[in-house]
MARTIPA-304848 format. One record per residue (C-alpha): residue number from 0; x, y, z. Coordinates in pm, whole numbers, always signed. Example, Ala and Ser with C-alpha at 12.3 -4.5 7.8 and 13.67 -1.06 7.14 Angstrom:
BEGIN
R num   east  north     up
R   0  +1230   -450   +780
R   1  +1367   -106   +714
//
This chain:
BEGIN
R num   east  north     up
R   0   -746   +741   -785
R   1  -1015   +538   -956
R   2  -1128   +315   -676
R   3   -984     -2   -532
R   4   -821   -215   -795
R   5   -732   -580   -756
R   6   -365   -644   -821
R   7    -88   -875   -712
R   8   +288   -876   -673
R   9   +515  -1179   -634
R  10   +223  -1422   -622
R  11    +57  -1233   -337
R  12   -297  -1100   -357
R  13   -352   -747   -230
R  14   -599   -463   -271
R  15   -436   -141   -383
R  16   -554   +208   -465
R  17   -426   +315   -804
R  18   -438   +605  -1049
R  19   -212   +895   -958
R  20    -86  +1212  -1120
R  21   +259  +1364  -1122
R  22   +298  +1710   -973
R  23   +623  +1908   -971
R  24   +647  +1965   -595
R  25   +499  +1847   -268
R  26   +501  +2014    +77
R  27   +695  +1743   +259
R  28   +747  +1960   +566
R  29   +374  +1955   +641
R  30   +349  +1576   +634
R  31   +572  +1464   +924
R  32   +659  +1661  +1239
R  33   +991  +1575  +1402
R  34   +961  +1418  +1748
R  35   +707  +1196  +1922
R  36   +387  +1178  +1716
R  37    +54  +1042  +1838
R  38    -96   +796  +1592
R  39   -413   +596  +1539
R  40   -378   +240  +1410
R  41   -587   +178  +1098
R  42   -692   -151   +942
R  43   -883   -230   +624
R  44  -1217   -395   +693
R  45  -1367   -622   +427
R  46  -1699   -811   +408
R  47  -1659  -1188   +473
R  48  -1773  -1265   +119
R  49  -1497  -1047    -28
R  50  -1238  -1218   +192
R  51  -1360  -1562    +83
R  52  -1342  -1481   -287
R  53  -1004  -1309   -253
R  54   -862  -1608    -67
R  55   -972  -1842   -343
R  56   -796  -1626   -603
R  57   -487  -1612   -385
R  58   -484  -1992   -362
R  59   -508  -2023   -741
R  60   -230  -1766   -787
R  61     +3  -1951   -554
R  62    -67  -2277   -734
R  63    +31  -2127  -1070
R  64   +260  -1827  -1004
R  65   +403  -1798  -1355
R  66    +57  -1764  -1510
R  67    -58  -1524  -1239
R  68   +238  -1287  -1264
R  69   +210  -1281  -1642
R  70   -162  -1207  -1608
R  71    -95   -920  -1369
R  72   +175   -770  -1591
R  73    -62   -778  -1890
R  74   -327   -571  -1709
R  75   -366   -207  -1820
R  76   -227    +43  -1567
R  77   -484   +137  -1305
R  78   -747   -113  -1424
R  79   -881   -433  -1263
R  80   -737   -759  -1387
R  81   -930   -926  -1666
R  82  -1122  -1234  -1559
R  83   -953  -1569  -1619
R  84  -1106  -1909  -1549
R  85   -781  -2009  -1375
R  86   -860  -1762  -1095
R  87  -1053  -2034   -915
R  88  -1384  -1846   -910
R  89  -1655  -1789  -1169
R  90  -1678  -1472  -1377
R  91  -1993  -1375  -1188
R  92  -1812  -1419   -857
R  93  -1523  -1206   -981
R  94  -1760   -925  -1077
R  95  -1918   -958   -731
R  96  -1574   -926   -568
R  97  -1490   -613   -766
R  98  -1818   -463   -653
R  99  -1750   -557   -290
R 100  -1406   -393   -313
R 101  -1583    -58   -327
R 102  -1736   -124    +18
R 103  -1407   -171   +204
R 104  -1378    +53   +508
R 105  -1101   +175   +738
R 106  -1134    +65  +1101
R 107   -962   +234  +1396
R 108   -790    -28  +1610
R 109   -599   +163  +1878
R 110   -347   +438  +1942
R 111    +28   +464  +1990
R 112   +337   +678  +1943
R 113   +572   +699  +1647
R 114   +906   +877  +1667
R 115  +1012  +1082  +1366
R 116  +1381  +1175  +1369
R 117  +1571  +1411  +1142
R 118  +1794  +1242   +885
R 119  +2009  +1366   +599
R 120  +1767  +1511   +342
R 121  +1456  +1400   +532
R 122  +1333  +1177   +813
R 123  +1397   +845   +983
R 124  +1113   +651  +1146
R 125  +1147   +477  +1482
R 126   +845   +264  +1563
R 127   +981    +80  +1866
R 128   +827   -255  +1950
R 129   +471   -147  +1868
R 130   +547    -50  +1507
R 131   +864   -253  +1450
R 132   +801   -282  +1074
R 133   +863    +94  +1046
R 134  +1195    +95  +1234
R 135  +1478   +241  +1028
R 136  +1273   +356   +730
R 137  +1436   +665   +583
R 138  +1245   +914   +370
R 139  +1475  +1118   +145
R 140  +1268  +1418    +38
R 141  +1549  +1556   -179
R 142  +1624  +1244   -380
R 143  +1260  +1127   -362
R 144  +1365   +787   -227
R 145  +1235   +575    +63
R 146  +1487   +328   +206
R 147  +1353    +17   +380
R 148  +1468   -330   +483
R 149  +1305   -454   +159
R 150  +1506   -220    -60
R 151  +1494   +133   -196
R 152  +1162   +262   -326
R 153  +1248   +495   -616
R 154   +929   +497   -824
R 155   +795   +833   -702
R 156   +454   +979   -786
R 157   +206  +1216   -622
R 158   -153  +1107   -564
R 159   -410  +1383   -597
R 160   -722  +1391   -379
R 161  -1039  +1260   -544
R 162  -1381  +1125   -456
R 163  -1286   +764   -524
R 164  -1079   +757   -205
R 165  -1385   +627    -23
R 166  -1223   +409   +239
R 167   -976   +665   +373
R 168  -1142   +989   +271
R 169   -983  +1237    +28
R 170   -608  +1286    +58
R 171   -313  +1416   -141
R 172    +49  +1315   -106
R 173   +357  +1132   -231
R 174   +373   +762   -304
R 175   +687   +554   -353
R 176   +692   +204   -502
R 177   +933    -80   -562
R 178   +859   -374   -793
R 179  +1143   -616   -853
R 180   +995   -951   -952
R 181  +1138  -1234  -1161
R 182   +839  -1389  -1337
R 183  +1019  -1711  -1426
R 184  +1130  -1795  -1071
R 185   +856  -1625   -869
R 186  +1123  -1450   -663
R 187  +1115  -1082   -582
R 188  +1007   -787   -375
R 189   +715   -545   -402
R 190   +664   -247   -173
R 191   +465    +73   -143
R 192   +496   +370    +93
R 193   +252   +661   +112
R 194   +229   +987   +306
R 195   -104  +1159   +243
R 196   -260  +1473   +386
R 197   -623  +1399   +475
R 198   -859  +1677   +376
R 199  -1114  +1603   +649
R 200   -888  +1676   +948
R 201   -545  +1773   +810
R 202   -390  +1461   +965
R 203   -128  +1256   +780
R 204   -204   +909   +646
R 205   +100   +678   +657
R 206    +80   +353   +461
R 207   +355    +92   +424
R 208   +314   -247   +259
R 209   +609   -464   +157
R 210   +638   -829    +57
R 211   +918  -1067    -32
R 212   +851  -1390   -220
R 213  +1044  -1701   -316
R 214   +914  -1943   -579
R 215   +579  -1762   -577
R 216   +533  -1798   -201
R 217   +546  -1508    +42
R 218   +845  -1536   +276
R 219   +830  -1195   +446
R 220   +565   -927   +493
R 221   +556   -586   +658
R 222   +236   -383   +674
R 223   +128    -78   +869
R 224   -134   +193   +821
R 225   -146   +488  +1062
R 226   -316   +824  +1097
R 227    -77  +1078  +1247
R 228   -220  +1351  +1467
R 229    -32  +1684  +1441
R 230    +90  +1839  +1768
R 231   -129  +2113  +1909
R 232    +23  +2458  +1853
//
């Protein structure tokens, strides 16, 4: 990856890690153990100044969704969006925000249990009431598809570990994405699901972020980031 890149789907501002490389195979079996898995809840921590600037851009994007979605689509793959005066902040403030994006950190916010069940060609997640947004997610490791309440994520890539993964630490693993957005209406769905093997402790990073929008406004959101602790052998 090449750092945290500012992007947006369906009129919704998010911070995403981009830049990945295809590899022919991935050791899925090592990523998720079947059964009850102990997990640590992770959240992305941002400086107040970053949050303020990002909120102002989000407000501008929601006020003019057609322009914003066209602007996002025009951005080169894996690169920050070009500055535009319609963002609602100055060019200097935008450069400041991009710089602050590199200081985002992962915060540990508690522990819990996630159930991983066997399913045809892979796994099915059962998060219970604590991780309800993960309930029913199916990971098909043969067809390279993740099935969620937001739709099927079929855009499959493998992220390779690199030093730009500052917030989480270096990790390697599969990523699935779904982007189905109608620019003219502002309706659509965008989702991402990641399973990464952390180099520092051999734990698995699970990341799920999905959004549904109507007329450029978010109508549904599911987000969860967990660090899975492997069972002691």
